[in-house]
GUDOKOL-816606 format. One line per 8 residues: number of its first residue (from 1); for each residue x, y, z of N, C-alpha, C. Coordinates in steps of 0.2 Angstrom, whole numbers, plus 2048, in hexadecimal, padded with zeros to 3 digits. Layout:
BEGIN
NUM> X Y Z X Y Z X Y Z | ...
This chain:
BEGIN
1> 4B5 1E5 D5D 4B8 1E9 D5C 4BE 1E9 D5E | 4C4 1EB D5A 4CB 1EC D5F 4CA 1F1 D63 | 4CE 1F1 D69 4CD 1F6 D6E 4D1 1FD D6A | 4D0 203 D6E 4D3 209 D6C 4D2 20D D71 | 4D6 212 D71 4D6 218 D76 4D6 21E D71 | 4D3 223 D76 4D4 229 D70 4D8 230 D75 | 4DB 233 D6F 4DE 238 D72 4DA 23F D6F | 4D8 242 D75 4D3 248 D73 4D8 24E D74
9> 4D7 253 D6E 4D9 259 D6E 4D3 25E D6F | 4D0 25E D75 4CB 265 D76 4CD 26B D74 | 4D1 26D D75 4D3 275 D73 4D7 275 D6D | 4D7 26F D68 4DC 26F D64 4E3 271 D63 | 4E5 275 D60 4ED 276 D61 4EF 27C D66 | 4E9 280 D68 4EA 285 D6A 4ED 284 D73 | 4F0 28A D75 4F6 289 D7B 4F7 28F D7E | 4F8 28F D84 4FB 294 D87 503 295 D86
17> 505 291 D84 50D 292 D82 50E 292 D7B | 514 292 D7A 516 293 D73 51C 28F D72 | 51D 28A D72 523 285 D74 525 284 D6B | 52C 288 D68 52F 288 D64 530 281 D5F | 52F 27A D64 52E 275 D5F 52A 272 D5F | 524 273 D61 51E 271 D61 51B 270 D5B | 519 269 D59 517 267 D53 510 267 D52 | 50C 268 D56 505 269 D56 501 270 D56
25> 507 276 D57 504 27B D56 500 27E D4F | 504 27D D49 502 27D D42 4FB 27A D41 | 4F9 277 D45 4F3 272 D44 4EC 278 D45 | 4ED 27C D48 4E9 281 D46 4E7 283 D40 | 4EA 282 D3C 4E9 284 D34 4E5 27F D31 | 4E3 279 D34 4DD 275 D31 4D7 277 D32 | 4D5 27C D38 4D0 27E D3A 4D0 287 D39 | 4D2 28B D33 4D5 293 D33 4CC 297 D34
33> 4C7 293 D33 4C2 299 D36 4C1 299 D3D | 4C4 295 D41 4C4 295 D47 4CA 299 D4A | 4C7 29F D4D 4CF 2A1 D51 4CF 29E D59 | 4C9 29C D5C 4CB 297 D63 4C6 292 D60 | 4CB 28C D64 4C9 287 D61 4C7 281 D69 | 4C0 280 D69 4BF 27D D6F 4B9 278 D6F | 4BB 272 D72 4B4 26D D72 4AD 270 D74 | 4A8 26E D70 4A2 270 D72 49E 26A D78
41> 499 26C D7C 498 266 D7F 494 261 D7B | 492 263 D77 48E 25E D72 491 259 D70 | 499 25D D6D 49E 256 D6B 4A0 253 D70 | 4A3 255 D75 4A7 252 D7B 4A1 24C D7D | 49B 24F D7F 497 249 D81 493 242 D7E | 494 245 D76 493 23F D70 49A 23B D70 | 4A0 23F D71 4A5 23A D6F 4A5 236 D76 | 4A3 238 D7D 4A4 233 D82 49E 230 D82
49> 499 230 D82 493 22C D81 496 225 D7D | 497 228 D76 497 222 D70 49E 21E D71 | 4A4 222 D72 4A9 21D D76 4A9 218 D7B | 4A4 21B D81 4A2 216 D87 49E 211 D84 | 49A 211 D7E 496 20D D7C 49A 206 D79 | 4A0 208 D77 4A3 201 D73 4A6 1FD D79 | 4A6 1F6 D76 4AA 1F1 D7B 4AF 1F3 D7C | 4B2 1F4 D81 4B9 1F5 D83 4BD 1F2 D88
57> 4C2 1EE D89 4C3 1ED D91 4C4 1F4 D94 | 4C6 1F9 D92 4CA 1FF D96 4C6 205 D90 | 4C4 208 D92 4C2 20F D8F 4C8 215 D91 | 4CD 217 D8B 4D2 21C D8D 4D0 222 D89 | 4CF 227 D8E 4D1 22E D8B 4D6 230 D8E | 4DA 233 D88 4E0 237 D89 4DE 23F D87 | 4DF 244 D8B 4DF 24C D8A 4E4 24F D87 | 4E6 251 D83 4EB 253 D80 4E9 25A D7D
65> 4EF 25F D7A 4EE 264 D76 4F2 264 D70 | 4F5 26D D6E 4F3 271 D73 4F5 270 D7A | 4F2 274 D7E 4F0 275 D86 4E9 270 D87 | 4E8 26C D8A 4E0 26A D8B 4DD 26D D91 | 4E0 271 D95 4DD 275 D9B 4DC 27B D98 | 4DD 27D D93 4D9 282 D90 4D1 282 D90 | 4D1 27C D91 4C8 27B D91 4C5 27E D96 | 4CA 27D D9B 4C5 27E DA3 4C3 27B DA7
73> 4C3 27C DAD 4C2 277 DB0 4BC 273 DB1 | 4B7 278 DAF 4B0 275 DAF 4AE 270 DAA | 4B3 271 DA4 4B1 26C D9F 4B3 265 DA2 | 4B9 265 DA4 4BB 25E DA7 4B6 25B DAD | 4B3 260 DB0 4AE 25D DB5 4A8 25B DB2 | 4A6 25D DAB 4A2 25B DA7 4A2 254 DA4 | 4AB 252 DA2 4AC 24C DA0 4AC 247 DA5 | 4AF 249 DAB 4AD 243 DAF 4A5 242 DB1
81> 4A1 247 DB1 49B 245 DB0 498 241 DAC | 499 243 DA5 498 23F D9F 49A 237 DA1 | 49F 237 DA2 4A2 230 DA3 4A0 22A DA6 | 49D 22F DAC 498 22C DB4 491 22A DAF | 48E 22F DAC 488 22F DA9 487 229 DA4 | 48D 227 D9F 48C 225 D98 490 21D D9B | 495 21D DA0 497 217 DA1 494 212 DA2 | 494 20C DA0 492 206 DA1 493 203 DA8
89> 490 200 DAA 490 1FB DB1 497 1F8 DB1 | 49B 1F8 DB5 4A1 1F4 DB5 4A6 1F5 DB1 | 4A4 1FB DAB 4AA 1FE DA8 4AF 202 DA9 | 4B6 202 DA7 4BC 205 DAA 4BC 209 DA6 | 4BF 210 DA9 4BF 217 DA6 4C5 219 DA9 | 4C9 21B DA6 4D0 21D DA7 4D1 225 DA3 | 4D3 229 DA6 4D4 231 DA2 4DC 233 DA3 | 4DF 236 D9F 4E6 238 D9F 4E6 23E D9D
97> 4E9 244 DA0 4EA 24B D9E 4F1 24C D9C | 4F3 24E D95 4FA 251 D94 4FA 259 D95 | 4FE 25B D99 4FD 263 D9A 502 265 D9B | 505 26C D9B 50C 270 D9D 50A 272 DA3 | 503 272 DA7 503 272 DAE 503 279 DAF | 504 27E DAA 505 285 DAE 4FD 287 DAE | 4F8 285 DAE 4F1 287 DB0 4EE 284 DB6 | 4F1 27F DB8 4F1 27B DBD 4F0 27D DC4
105> 4E8 280 DC6 4EB 281 DCE 4E6 27C DD3 | 4E5 27C DD8 4E3 279 DDD 4DC 276 DDB | 4D6 279 DD9 4D1 277 DD7 4D3 270 DD1 | 4D7 272 DCC 4D7 26D DC8 4DC 268 DCA | 4DF 268 DCF 4E3 263 DD1 4DE 260 DD5 | 4D9 262 DDA 4D4 25D DDD 4D0 258 DD9 | 4CD 25D DD3 4CA 258 DCE 4CE 253 DCC | 4D4 254 DCA 4D8 24F DC5 4D9 248 DC9
113> 4DB 24B DD1 4DB 245 DD5 4D5 241 DD7 | 4CF 245 DD8 4C8 242 DD9 4C6 23E DD3 | 4C8 240 DCE 4C6 23B DC8 4CC 237 DC5 | 4D0 235 DCB 4D7 232 DC9 4DA 231 DC0 | 4DB 239 DBE 4DE 23A DB8 4E5 238 DB9 | 4E9 235 DB5 4F0 236 DB4 4F3 23C DB0 | 4F6 23E DB2 4F8 245 DB0 4FF 244 DAE | 501 246 DA8 506 248 DA4 50A 24E DA4
121> 510 250 DA6 512 258 DA6 517 258 DA3 | 517 25C D9F 51E 25D D99 521 261 D9C | 52A 25F D9E 52C 262 DA0 534 25F D9C | 538 262 D9B 53D 262 D97 545 261 D9A | 544 264 DA2 54A 263 DA5 54C 268 DAA | 551 26A DAC 553 270 DAE 550 277 DAC | 552 27B DAE 54D 283 DAD 553 285 DA5 | 558 284 DA4 55B 286 D9F 559 283 D99
129> 558 27C D9A 556 277 D94 54D 278 D94 | 54A 277 D99 542 279 D96 541 27D D93 | 544 283 D96 540 28B D94 544 28B D8D | 549 288 D8B 54C 28A D84 545 289 D7E | 542 285 D7E 53B 285 D7B 534 286 D7B | 534 285 D82 52D 283 D87 52D 28C D89 | 52A 28E D86 529 297 D88 522 29A D88 | 521 29E D8A 519 2A0 D8A 51A 2A5 D82
137> 513 2A7 D81 513 2AC D7A 517 2B1 D7B | 518 2B3 D82 51D 2B8 D82 524 2BA D82 | 524 2B2 D83 52E 2AF D82 52F 2AF D8A | 52B 2AF D8F 52D 2AE D95 52F 2A4 D95 | 533 2A3 D99 535 29B D9A 52E 29A D9E | 52D 293 D9E 527 291 DA2 529 28C DA6 | 52D 28B DA9 530 285 DAD 52E 286 DB5 | 52E 28D DB7 52B 28F DBD 524 28C DBE
145> 520 28F DB9 51A 28E DB9 516 286 DB7 | 51B 284 DB5 519 27C DB5 51B 278 DBB | 51F 27A DBE 521 277 DC5 51C 279 DCA | 519 27F DCA 515 281 DD0 50F 27B DCD | 50E 27C DC7 507 277 DC6 507 270 DC8 | 50D 26E DC7 510 265 DC8 510 267 DD0 | 512 26A DD3 512 26A DDA 50B 269 DDD | 506 26D DDB 4FE 26B DDD 4FC 264 DDB
153> 4FF 262 DD5 4FC 259 DD3 4FE 258 DD8 | 504 258 DDA 508 253 DDF 506 255 DE7 | 504 25B DE9 500 25B DEF 4F9 258 DF0 | 4F5 257 DEA 4EF 254 DEA 4EF 24C DEA | 4F4 24A DE8 4F6 243 DE6 4F4 241 DDF | 4F4 244 DDA 4F4 244 DD4 4FA 23F DD1 | 4F8 239 DCF 4FD 237 DCB 4FF 23A DC5 | 506 23A DC4 509 23F DBF 50F 23B DBC
161> 510 23C DB7 516 23A DB4 51A 241 DAE | 51F 240 DAD 522 245 DAA 522 244 DA3 | 520 247 D9D 524 246 D97 529 24B D95 | 52E 249 D93 534 24D D8F 535 24C D88 | 535 251 D86 538 252 D7E 53E 253 D7F | 542 24F D7A 54A 24F D7A 54B 253 D74 | 54E 259 D74 54F 25C D70 557 261 D70 | 558 264 D6B 55E 267 D6D 55F 269 D74
169> 55B 26D D77 55A 26E D7D 55D 26A D82 | 55C 264 D82 55E 261 D87 561 25A D85 | 562 259 D80 564 252 D7B 56B 250 D80 | 56F 256 D81 576 255 D84 577 254 D89 | 571 255 D8F 571 256 D96 56D 24D D99 | 56C 249 D96 569 244 D98 569 242 DA0 | 570 242 DA4 570 242 DAA 56C 247 DAE | 56E 24E DAD 56B 253 DB0 564 252 DB0
177> 560 251 DA9 559 251 DA9 557 24A DAC | 558 245 DAC 557 240 DB0 557 242 DB9 | 55C 243 DBB 55D 246 DC2 559 24C DC5 | 557 250 DBE 551 255 DC1 54B 254 DC3 | 54A 250 DBE 542 24D DBC 541 248 DC3 | 548 243 DC5 545 23E DCA 546 241 DD0 | 54D 246 DD1 54F 247 DD8 54A 24F DD9 | 54C 253 DD4 54A 25A DD7 541 259 DD8
185> 53F 258 DD2 538 258 DD0 534 251 DD5 | 537 24C DD7 534 246 DD9 530 243 DD4 | 531 242 DCF 52E 23F DC9 531 237 DC7 | 52E 231 DCA 52F 22C DC7 52E 228 DC0 | 529 22C DBD 527 22A DB7 52A 230 DB1 | 52D 22D DAD 530 230 DA7 52F 22D DA1 | 52E 232 D9C 52C 231 D94 531 235 D90 | 536 233 D8D 53A 236 D89 539 235 D83
193> 536 23A D7E 534 23A D77 537 23E D74 | 539 23B D6D 53F 240 D69 53A 244 D66 | 540 24B D63 53D 250 D62 53F 24D D59 | 53B 24E D54 53E 24D D4E 539 250 D4A | 53B 256 D47 536 259 D44 53B 25B D3D | 537 25C D36 53A 25F D30 539 264 D2F | 53C 267 D2A 539 26D D27 537 26B D20 | 536 272 D1B 533 270 D15 538 26B D11
201> 53E 26C D10 542 268 D0D 544 261 D10 | 542 260 D15 543 258 D18 547 259 D1C | 54C 25D D1E 551 25F D22 54E 25E D29 | 553 25C D2E 551 25E D36 550 264 D37 | 54D 266 D3B 54B 26C D3E 551 26E D42 | 553 274 D45 558 276 D49 557 273 D50 | 550 272 D53 550 270 D5A 54F 267 D5A | 54F 266 D54 54E 25C D54 556 25A D55
209> 555 253 D57 55A 250 D58 55C 24C D53 | 563 248 D52 565 244 D4E 563 23D D51 | 565 238 D4D 566 230 D4F 56B 230 D53 | 570 233 D53 576 230 D57 574 234 D5E | 573 23C D5E 570 23F D65 56B 23B D68 | 569 236 D65 562 233 D6A 566 22E D6C | 568 228 D69 56C 225 D6B 571 227 D71 | 574 22B D72 577 22C D77 574 230 D7C
217> 56D 233 D7B 56A 234 D80 568 22E D84 | 563 22A D80 562 225 D83 566 220 D87 | 56C 21F D84 570 21B D86 573 21D D8D | 574 224 D8F 574 227 D94 570 227 D9A | 56B 228 D97 562 227 D9B 562 221 D9F | 565 21B D9C 564 215 D9D 56A 212 DA2 | 56F 216 DA1 574 215 DA4 574 218 DAC | 571 21D DAB 570 220 DB1 56A 21D DB6
225> 566 21A DB2 560 216 DB5 563 212 DB9 | 567 20E DB5 56A 207 DBA 570 20A DBF | 572 20F DBD 579 211 DC2 575 212 DC8 | 56F 215 DC7 56D 217 DCF 567 213 DD0 | 568 20B DCF 564 208 DD1 55C 209 DD0 | 55A 20B DCB 554 20E DCA 54F 208 DC7 | 552 204 DC4 54D 1FF DC1 546 1FD DC2 | 547 1FD DCA 541 1FB DCD 53C 202 DCF
233> 53E 20A DCF 53C 20E DD4 53B 212 DCE | 53E 214 DC9 53C 219 DC3 53A 215 DBC | 534 219 DBA 531 215 DB4 533 219 DAF | 538 216 DAB 539 21A DA4 535 216 D9D | 530 219 D9A 52C 217 D97 52D 212 D91 | 534 214 D8D 537 210 D89 538 209 D8B | 53C 20A D91 53E 204 D94 539 200 D97 | 534 202 D9A 52F 1FF D9C 52C 1FB D96
241> 52A 1FD D90 527 1FA D8A 52C 1F5 D87 | 533 1F5 D87 536 1F1 D86 535 1EA D88 | 537 1EB D90 534 1E6 D95 52F 1E2 D94 | 528 1E7 D92 523 1E4 D92 522 1E0 D8A | 527 1E2 D86 526 1DE D80 52A 1D6 D80 | 52F 1D8 D86 535 1D1 D85 531 1CD D8B | 52C 1CF D8F 52B 1CB D94 523 1C9 D93 | 51D 1CE D91 518 1CC D8E 517 1CD D88
249> 51B 1CE D84 51A 1CC D7C 516 1D0 D78 | 514 1D7 D7A 50F 1D9 D77 511 1E2 D79 | 511 1E5 D72 514 1EB D73 50F 1F1 D75 | 50F 1F5 D7C 50B 1F9 D7F 50D 200 D7D | 511 202 D78 513 208 D74 512 208 D6D | 510 20D D6B 510 20C D63 517 20B D60 | 51B 20F D64 522 20F D60 525 206 D5F | 523 202 D63 524 1FB D63 520 1F8 D5E
257> 51A 1FA D5D 515 1F7 D59 517 1F5 D51 | 513 1F2 D4C 513 1F2 D46 50E 1F3 D42 | 50A 1F8 D45 502 1FB D44 502 201 D47 | 500 206 D43 4FF 20D D45 4F7 20F D47 | 4F5 209 D49 4ED 20A D4B 4ED 209 D53 | 4F0 20D D57 4F0 20D D5E 4EA 210 D62 | 4E8 216 D5D 4E3 21A D62 4E0 21F D5C | 4DA 223 D5D 4D8 228 D5A 4D8 22F D5D
265> 4DC 234 D59 4DB 23B D5A 4D3 23E D59 | 4D2 240 D5D 4CB 244 D5C 4CC 24D D5E | 4CD 250 D58 4CD 257 D59 4C8 25B D5D | 4C7 261 D5D 4C1 265 D62 4BC 265 D60 | 4BC 263 D57 4B5 264 D54 4B1 25C D53 | 4B5 257 D56 4B3 251 D52 4B8 24E D4E | 4BA 251 D4A 4BF 250 D45 4C4 249 D48 | 4C3 243 D45 4C9 23E D47 4CE 23D D43
273> 4D4 23B D44 4DA 239 D42 4DD 234 D45 | 4E1 230 D41 4E6 22A D44 4EC 22B D49 | 4ED 231 D49 4F4 232 D4C 4F4 23A D4C | 4F5 23D D53 4F7 243 D55 4FD 248 D4F | 502 240 D4E 508 243 D49 504 244 D43 | 500 241 D41 4FD 242 D3B 4F7 244 D3A | 4F5 249 D3D 4EE 24E D3D 4EF 252 D36 | 4ED 24F D31 4ED 253 D2B 4E6 251 D27
281> 4E5 255 D23 4DE 256 D20 4DE 24E D1C | 4E5 24E D18 4E2 246 D12 4E3 240 D18 | 4E3 242 D1F 4E3 23C D21 4DC 23B D28 | 4DA 23F D27 4D2 241 D2B 4CD 23A D28 | 4CC 237 D30 4C8 231 D2E 4C0 232 D2E | 4BD 23A D31 4B8 23A D31 4B6 240 D36 | 4B0 23E D3A 4AE 242 D3F 4AA 23D D43 | 4AA 23F D4A 4A6 23B D4F 49F 23B D4F
289> 49D 242 D4D 495 245 D4C 492 242 D47 | 495 23D D41 494 23D D3A 495 234 D3C | 49B 233 D3C 49D 22B D3C 49D 227 D43 | 49B 222 D43 49D 21C D48 4A3 21C D4A | 4A4 21A D50 4AD 217 D51 4AD 212 D4D | 4A9 20C D4C 4AB 207 D49 4AD 209 D42 | 4A7 20C D3E 4A9 210 D38 4B2 212 D38 | 4B3 218 D3B 4BA 21A D3B 4BD 215 D3C
297> 4BD 210 D41 4C3 20A D41 4C3 206 D3B | 4C0 206 D38 4BF 201 D32 4C0 205 D2B | 4C2 20A D2C 4C3 20F D26 4C9 20D D22 | 4C9 20C D1B 4CE 20B D18 4D3 210 D18 | 4D1 216 D19 4D8 21B D1A 4DC 218 D20 | 4D7 216 D27 4DB 214 D2E 4DF 20E D2C | 4DC 20B D27 4E1 203 D27 4E7 206 D23 | 4E7 20A D1D 4ED 20C D1C 4F1 20E D1F
305> 4F0 212 D23 4F4 217 D29 4F8 211 D2D | 4F3 20D D2F 4F5 208 D33 4FD 204 D2F | 4FC 203 D2A 501 1FF D26 506 203 D25 | 506 20A D27 50D 20C D26 513 20A D29 | 510 208 D2F 517 207 D34 51C 202 D31 | 517 1FB D2C 51B 1F7 D2A 51F 1F9 D24 | 51E 200 D22 523 200 D1A 528 203 D1D | 52C 200 D20 534 203 D22 538 201 D1D
313> 53E 203 D1F 543 202 D1A 545 1FB D18 | 549 1FA D13 54C 1F3 D12 550 1F1 D17 | 554 1F6 D1A 558 1F3 D1E 556 1F1 D25 | 550 1F4 D27 54D 1F3 D2C 54B 1EA D2E | 549 1E8 D27 546 1E0 D27 54D 1DB D29 | 554 1DD D28 558 1D9 D2B 55B 1DC D33 | 557 1E1 D35 55A 1E3 D3C 559 1DF D41 | 55C 1DE D46 55D 1D9 D4C 557 1DC D51
321> 556 1E3 D50 552 1E6 D54 54C 1E9 D51 | 548 1E7 D4C 543 1E9 D4A 53E 1E7 D4E | 53D 1E1 D52 539 1DF D57 535 1E4 D5B | 53A 1E9 D5D 539 1EF D60 539 1F3 D5E | 53C 1F6 D59 53D 1FD D57 537 1FE D51 | 534 1F7 D4C 52F 1F7 D47 532 1FD D42 | 537 1FF D41 538 204 D3B 538 20B D3F | 536 20B D46 535 212 D48 530 216 D47
329> 52D 21C D4B 528 21E D47 527 222 D41 | 522 221 D3D 523 223 D36 524 229 D37 | 523 22E D3C 522 235 D3A 52B 236 D3B | 531 232 D3C 535 233 D3D 53A 22F D35 | 536 22E D32 538 22C D2B 537 232 D26 | 53C 233 D24 53D 239 D1D 53A 238 D19 | 53B 232 D18 537 22F D12 539 233 D0A | 542 232 D0B 545 236 D03 54B 233 D06
337> 550 234 D00 556 232 CFF 557 22A CFE | 55E 22A CFF 55E 224 CFE 55D 21E D03 | 55C 221 D0A 558 21D D0D 552 21E D0F | 54D 21C D0A 548 21F D0B 545 21B D11 | 53F 21D D13 53D 21B D18 540 218 D1F | 547 219 D1F 54A 218 D26 549 21D D29 | 549 21C D30 54A 221 D35 54E 226 D36 | 54E 22C D37 555 230 D38 556 22E D40
345> 554 22B D43 556 227 D4A 55A 220 D48 | 559 21D D43 55A 217 D43 561 216 D47 | 567 21A D44 56D 217 D49 56D 217 D50 | 568 21D D53 56A 21F D58 565 218 D5D | 55F 216 D5B 55B 211 D5C 560 209 D5D | 564 20A D58 56B 203 D58 56F 206 D5D | 571 20B D5D 576 20C D64 573 209 D6B | 56C 20B D6B 56A 20B D71 568 206 D72
353> 565 201 D6F 563 1F8 D6E 56A 1F5 D6F | 570 1F6 D6B 576 1F3 D6C 579 1F4 D73 | 577 1FA D77 57A 1FC D7D 575 1F8 D83 | 56E 1FA D82 569 1F7 D88 567 1F1 D88 | 566 1ED D82 562 1E7 D83 565 1E2 D88 | 56B 1E1 D88 56F 1DC D8B 56B 1DD D92 | 56C 1E3 D94 568 1E5 D9B 562 1E3 D9C | 55F 1E6 D97 557 1E4 D96 554 1DE D95
361> 558 1D8 D93 556 1D3 D92 557 1D0 D9A | 55C 1D0 D9E 55E 1CD DA5 558 1D1 DA7 | 557 1D7 DA8 550 1D9 DAB 54A 1D5 DAB | 548 1D4 DA5 544 1D0 DA1 543 1C9 DA5 | 54A 1C6 DA5 54C 1C0 DA9 549 1BE DAF | 54A 1C6 DB2 549 1C5 DBB 543 1C7 DBB | 540 1CB DB7 537 1CB DB9 533 1C6 DB7 | 535 1C1 DB3 532 1BB DB1 534 1B6 DB7
369> 539 1B7 DB9 53B 1B1 DC0 537 1B4 DC6 | 537 1BC DC7 532 1BE DCB 52B 1BC DCC | 528 1BB DC5 521 1BA DC4 520 1B1 DC6 | 525 1AE DC4 525 1A7 DC6 524 1A5 DCD | 529 1A9 DD1 528 1A9 DD8 522 1AB DDB | 521 1B2 DD9 519 1B3 DDB 516 1AE DDA | 513 1AD DD4 510 1A7 DD1 511 1A1 DD8 | 516 19F DD8 516 198 DDC 513 19B DE3
377> 516 19F DE5 514 1A1 DED 50C 1A2 DEC | 50A 1A5 DE9 503 1A6 DE9 4FE 19F DE9 | 500 19A DE5 4FD 195 DE5 4FF 190 DEB | 505 191 DEE 506 18D DF5 501 191 DFB | 501 197 DFA 4FD 199 DFD 4F5 197 DFD | 4F2 196 DF6 4EA 194 DF5 4EB 18C DF9 | 4F0 188 DF8 4EF 181 DF8 4F1 180 E01 | 4F4 185 E05 4F4 186 E0C 4ED 189 E0F
385> 4E8 18C E0B 4E1 18D E0C 4DE 18C E09 | 4DB 184 E09 4D5 182 E04 4D0 184 E05 | 4CD 188 E0B 4C7 18B E0A 4C7 190 E06 | 4CC 194 E03 4CA 199 DFF 4CC 198 DF8 | 4C7 198 DF4 4C7 196 DED 4CB 19A DE9 | 4CF 196 DE6 4D4 198 DE2 4D0 19E DDD | 4CA 19D DDA 4C8 1A2 DD6 4C7 1A8 DD9 | 4C8 1AA DDF 4C9 1B0 DE1 4CD 1B4 DDE
393> 4D3 1B1 DD9 4D7 1B5 DD4 4D3 1B3 DCD | 4CF 1B7 DC9 4CB 1B3 DC5 4D0 1B7 DBD | 4CF 1B3 DB8 4D5 1B4 DB3 4D6 1BB DB1 | 4CF 1BF DB0 4CF 1C5 DAE 4D1 1CB DB5 | 4D1 1C8 DB8 4D3 1CC DBF 4DB 1CF DBD | 4DC 1D5 DBF 4E4 1D8 DC1 4E7 1D3 DC3 | 4EE 1D1 DC1 4F0 1CB DC3 4F4 1CE DCB | 4F4 1CA DCF 4F7 1CC DD6 4FE 1CE DD7
401> 503 1CB DD2 50A 1CD DD0 50A 1D5 DD1 | 505 1D8 DCE 506 1DF DCD 508 1E2 DC9 | 50A 1DC DC2 50B 1DF DBB 506 1E4 DB8 | 501 1E4 DBB 4FC 1E9 DB6 4F9 1E5 DB1 | 4F9 1DF DB0 4F7 1DC DAA 4F1 1D6 DAE | 4EA 1D3 DA9 4E7 1CF DAC 4EA 1C8 DAE | 4E8 1C6 DB4 4EB 1BE DB6 4EC 1BA DB0 | 4E8 1BA DAC 4E9 1B3 DA6 4EF 1B5 DA3
409> 4F0 1BB DA1 4F7 1BD D9E 4FD 1BE DA2 | 4FB 1BD DA7 503 1BE DAB 504 1B6 DB1 | 502 1B8 DB7 505 1B2 DBA 500 1AC DB9 | 4F9 1AD DB4 4F5 1A6 DB4 4F6 1A5 DAE | 4FB 1A7 DAB 4FB 1A3 DA4 4FB 19C DA3 | 4F7 199 DA1 4F8 191 DA0 4F5 18D DA6 | 4F4 192 DAB 4F2 18E DB3 4E9 18B DB1 | 4E6 18F DAE 4E0 18B DAD 4DA 18E DB4
417> 4DE 191 DB8 4DB 194 DBD 4D6 199 DBD | 4D0 19A DBF 4C9 19E DBE 4C5 19E DB8
């Protein structure tokens, strides 16, 4: 079975905020008979037990929404319990929570820290940028509440990153956004996501960004990252993913992959979909209370969905950056007009790659050289200490260089050690 992760929507599209640009709020219409959507203990326990029974190097749960903390802390205490009960000896389980953080108190933060959750907090920048679209149901800006929740997470030592949706509220302020996240909030892990939504006629929504705006934004973030000498201090997920592709030759983000089968979305009632941007009735794969994970993964509908990524515009086939863009996310392809299946962000991606690739390729070369030096140093150390078997670094162990990959795929590649 190919490894896969779960993106779980335990509270469906329900949220305590009413963000004007949210693409998921209208998914409540999929379940019109339920006014309040919450995953039951039966569904959650079954999902966890059956997923942990699948052969995976890592069982990854990403809890998202809507707003997943609407489930309440007790639900997530049960999640941790079920994972302990159903996890096999030696299995590795990871949890990530994507939240607006407005409901995070000390008890929440303590639980997330104790159970090693990675928490992504949605923040769009300084108050006048963040509060433009990210407001409560009453219309009140949410940033103060978000920052209070973030501070509680930081106080309890929870590992946090920030997800920033780049919209008309902040696309012209990249430098301010970057420094607000890095300096004012003390967050060294950034993820910038494009806001691209279409109306019924296929035109971009008023809050969405154009390709040119996306290119300008990414180039400015990249320039600031270099100018501040942050290449080893601040993780920008897009830049990290490009470097991973250059150094390790595999795509660790779906935007760089050529197949849209990276994970499965599990809705509150157990319904399964291929991607949270495509939670649609015609793309429903089944329900976990009725089908096995193997059957869901092997479904013809899932295979057809995965192939969408490769159905790019003819213009993409001759593009020198196809290995990085792979035609862009299918959600960004309007599928109409003379440039059918060409992403609306195409010119922006071209601008960014033209600007940044020379520097990113140099960084990739530096990383490879650093790994070679560390590998040589490691083997020199082993040779000087013959009583210590080289097998203390096994091929499937994490690489000592800190890359985060297995030793056999990093410094041990081709060494035969272990």
